[in-house]
C-alpha positions in Angstrom: 115.7 269.9 99.0 117.0 270.3 95.5 118.8 267.9 93.3 121.7 268.4 91.0 122.3 266.5 87.8 125.8 265.3 87.0 125.7 263.3 83.7 122.9 260.9 84.4 123.6 260.8 88.1 121.2 262.4 90.6 122.8 263.3 93.8 121.7 264.8 97.0 122.6 268.5 96.9 123.2 271.2 99.5 120.2 273.3 100.3 121.9 276.2 101.9 125.3 277.1 103.3 124.1 275.8 106.6 123.6 272.3 105.4 120.8 270.3 107.0 122.9 267.4 108.3 122.5 265.2 111.3 124.1 266.6 114.5 127.1 264.3 114.2 128.6 262.8 111.0 129.2 259.1 111.7 130.3 256.0 109.8 128.4 255.7 106.5 126.8 252.4 107.6 125.2 254.2 110.6 123.7 256.9 108.4 122.5 254.2 106.0 120.8 252.3 108.7 119.3 255.4 110.2 118.0 256.5 106.7 116.6 253.1 106.1 114.8 253.1 109.4 113.4 256.6 108.8 112.2 255.5 105.4 110.4 252.5 106.9 108.7 254.8 109.3 107.8 257.2 106.5 109.9 259.9 108.0 111.3 261.1 104.6 112.8 264.4 105.7 114.8 262.6 108.4 115.8 259.9 105.9 117.1 262.5 103.5 119.1 264.3 106.2 120.9 261.0 107.0 121.5 260.4 103.2 123.1 263.8 102.9 125.7 262.8 105.5 126.8 259.8 103.5 130.0 260.0 101.3 129.6 260.5 97.6 131.6 257.4 96.8 130.5 253.8 96.1 128.7 251.9 97.4 127.3 254.7 99.6 126.3 257.0 96.8 124.4 254.3 94.9 122.7 253.2 98.1 121.7 256.8 98.8 120.2 257.2 95.3 118.3 253.9 95.7 116.7 255.1 98.9 116.0 258.6 97.5 114.3 256.9 94.5 112.1 255.0 97.1 111.3 258.2 98.9 110.4 260.0 95.7 108.3 257.1 94.6 106.4 257.1 97.9 105.8 260.8 97.4 104.5 260.2 93.9 107.2 262.5 92.3 107.5 260.5 89.1 109.6 263.0 87.3 112.3 262.8 90.0 111.9 259.0 90.2 112.4 258.8 86.5 115.5 261.0 86.7 117.1 259.0 89.5 116.1 255.6 87.9 117.4 256.6 84.5 120.7 257.7 86.0 121.0 254.4 87.8 120.0 252.5 84.6 122.6 254.3 82.5 125.3 253.8 85.2 124.5 250.2 86.0 122.9 248.8 82.8 123.7 245.2 84.0 121.1 245.5 86.7 117.6 244.7 85.4 115.8 246.4 88.3 116.9 249.8 87.1 115.4 249.2 83.7 112.1 248.3 85.4 112.3 251.3 87.7 112.9 253.7 84.8 110.0 252.2 82.9 107.7 252.3 85.9 108.4 256.1 86.3 108.3 256.8 82.6 104.9 255.2 82.4 103.6 257.6 84.9 105.2 260.8 83.7 105.3 260.2 79.9 103.5 257.3 78.4 103.0 253.5 78.5 104.6 253.2 75.0 107.8 255.0 76.1 108.0 252.8 79.2 107.5 249.7 76.9 110.4 250.9 74.7 112.7 251.0 77.7 111.8 247.5 78.7 112.2 246.2 75.2 115.7 247.7 75.1 116.3 246.2 78.5 115.2 242.8 77.4 118.0 243.0 74.7 120.5 243.4 77.6 118.8 241.0 80.0 117.6 238.2 77.8 116.7 235.9 80.7 115.0 238.5 82.9 111.7 237.4 84.2 110.9 240.7 85.9 111.3 242.6 82.6 109.1 240.0 80.8 106.5 240.3 83.5 106.3 244.1 83.2 106.2 243.8 79.4 103.2 241.5 79.9 101.5 244.1 82.1 102.0 246.8 79.5 100.8 244.5 76.7 97.6 243.8 78.6 96.9 247.4 79.3 97.5 248.1 75.5 95.0 245.3 74.8 97.6 243.1 73.1 96.5 240.0 75.0 98.4 237.4 72.9 101.7 239.2 73.5 100.7 239.6 77.2 100.2 235.8 77.6 103.5 235.1 75.8 105.5 237.4 78.1 103.7 236.0 81.1 104.5 232.4 80.2 108.1 233.3 79.6 108.3 235.2 83.0 106.9 232.2 84.8 109.4 229.8 83.1 112.1 231.9 84.9 110.3 232.3 88.2 107.0 230.6 89.4 106.2 233.5 91.8 104.8 235.5 88.8 101.9 233.1 88.6 100.3 234.3 91.8 101.4 237.9 91.2 99.8 237.9 87.7 96.4 236.8 89.1 96.3 239.7 91.5 97.8 242.4 89.3 95.4 245.1 88.2 97.3 245.6 84.9 96.5 242.0 84.0 92.7 242.0 84.7 92.1 241.6 81.0 93.6 238.1 81.2 92.7 237.2 84.7 90.1 234.6 83.8 92.6 232.9 81.4 95.2 232.7 84.2 92.7 231.2 86.6 91.8 228.6 84.0 95.5 227.8 83.8 95.5 227.2 87.5 97.8 230.2 88.3 95.8 231.5 91.3 96.4 228.4 93.3 99.0 228.3 96.1 100.8 225.1 96.4 101.9 224.3 100.0 
């Protein structure tokens, strides 16, 4: 399947004149549920077929792009993940997750520094975002800026305690793992 770019939007495109669509075009919600189910079963071609049957209007188009991003991520196609995530970030800059998704893909197909730049810009838009701070901590640790890493981690945890346990298990943060355990971050409170 090919993709067309339309000003920062990535959409599902026709492959041939005989479009590969489901046998019956149904309500968008039905195609969405089917596509989600196929995705969960790792049946990506079937998921994409259902996505192509969805209307190119909101909220369905955004939902389709979100699921397509997930499919491309599972397939390890970081260039297309980046393209889709960047389109969503530019169209919906008020949603912090798209900044993180764009940075995640950019890290894999360009550089960690470019990904960091995206997150720093995103932090200017989402000043209270714990997830952006957490990801900046990961990048700082990989870049061996451990002081910056710990500062971002502490700020992320101020916003959401779940990052304590995540941080102890995250491979990107292995450079500060012992410090985190000393802080008691690896303990689960019941």
